[in-house]
Residue, then its C-alpha position, 0 to 999 in steps of 0.5 A: m194773626i200769629r204766624r207759625e214761625t213765631l210759635q215754633p220756638y215756644l213749642t220747642l222750649g215747652s217740650v224741653l221744659a217738659l222733658i227736663g221736668g220729667l227727668a228731675a222727677g226721677p224714674s218711676t217704678g210705677q209700683a206702690d210697694e217700691p217707694a223712692v228713697a233717693r233720686y234713683t233708688s227705690l226700696r221694696n216694702l217687703p220683709s227680708e228673707a232673714q225676717r221671714d225665715l228666722l232659722g234661714g238667716s245668715v250667721t257668723v259665730t265665734f264661740p267664747p272660751e266659756v262655751t264648752r258643750i254643744g248644748e251651750a253652742v246651740r243655745a248661743v246660735l238660737g238666741p238672736a233668732g228668737y228660737r229656743l231648745a226644746e225641753a228634755p222630754v221632747i229632746g229625748e235621751a239621744g238628744s240630751g247625750l248630744l247636747g252634753l258632748p264637748l264642743p269640737e275645736a273645729h266648731r268654735a268658729l262657724g259661718p257665714m252660713p244659714r243658722r239652720l246649717a250652723l245648727a246641723t253642723l253642731a249636731g253632726p251627721a248622726f242627728v237631724l234638726v227638728e223645727d217647731p215654728v209654732h212654738r219656736q223650738v228646735a230639737f235633734e232626732r237621731c238618724l235611723p241606722g242604715p242597712d249596714g248598721r251605721 
């Protein structure tokens, strides 16, 4: 017969080995969408905010000297996002007038800010950004004048 005093050291050693084995495996998140990429780091299997909302991603833009018009600046901001400026008939006369204006010196460097806000900044307070996510196009509409005519 085996005496209890003889088993006690083996049980303790087994408990210690189980504990060490659990620590070596690292923390378990228990979620399938967070696979471990390093010992104590997991990564979510979801698209980033910039990947889900193409115009919502943060940008920092400094326009080169050859960009002299607002329309050129808008196209430069839109290009990396996969969006484009709508055709002239959609933009209308007021929007075409805006895009032909000179780029203000204050707008030569923008950001960091969301791409949508950069476009609204380039257009100014007299215009509203209109998005077409189906065709990945944007346009600008003139704001209606307020009760005081402005």
